[in-house]
N, C-alpha and C positions, 0 to 999 in steps of 0.2 A: 116128741122125744120117746124112744122106746123104753120099756120098763127095765131093760138090761143096762141101758145107757144111764138111766136115773139111778139104779142100784150101785152101779160102777161109780159115779160122781159122789153119791151119799157115803159110800164105802170109803173112798179116798179122803173124803172130808172128815170122817169119823177117825181114821187113822191119823190124819194130820193134827186133829184136835187132841188126841191122846198124847202127842208130844208137848202140847201147850201146858198139860196138867204139871209137867216136870218144872215149869217155871215156879209153881206154887211152893215147891221145896224151899226155895231161897228165902220165903217170907215166913215159914212155920216157926223157926227158932226165935223170931221177934214177936211173936203172938204173947199177949199178956195172959198166958194160961199155964197150968202146971205141966210138968214134964210127961206124965202118962197121957194126958189129953193131947198134947203135941204128937206124941208117938201114934195115937189113935187116928189123929188127922193125917199123919204121913201115910199110914197104912190104908186109910180110906182113899186118899188121893191116888195111891198106887193102884188100889183095887179099881178105881174108876178109869184110870189110864189103861190098864190092861183090859178091861172090859170094853172101852171104846175101840181099842185096837183090834181086839178079837172080833167084835160085831163088824168093824169095818173090813176085816179080812174075809168074813162070811159074805158080805154083800159085794165086794169088789173082786174076789177071787184071786187067782195066781196072777192075772195080768195087772190088777191093781197093786199087788204087793210089788211086783216088778218095777212097775212105773214109779211107785213111792221110793223104792230102793235107789233107782237111778237119779231121781230128783235129789234125795237126801245126799247122796254120794257127790253129785255135782256141786251143791251147796257147800258141803264139808271141804271139798277140794279147793273150791273158790276162796273160802276163808283160810285155809292153810297156806295156799300159795301167796295170797295177800300178806299175811302176818310174817312170811319168810322172805318177802321181797322178790319172789319169783313170779314169772308170768307164763301161763300155760299155753 
């Protein structure tokens, strides 16, 4: 596999993982910690998420971003159409 293809795949993986960090936000309020610590954890999670996305963008380039955008849009439309009882 060429280095460009490896960078593309790693970049896409990093961008996809950046979205998974958002799942942690739903658990933060339930942690047995003080408010300021929870805020710090949320800020840290956001920083990690944006860092992963930025690094992924650097590795995957414009093509990777366009691919991910198309993929997310297809998933979002699939969920929206199913919840509204429509078929595409």
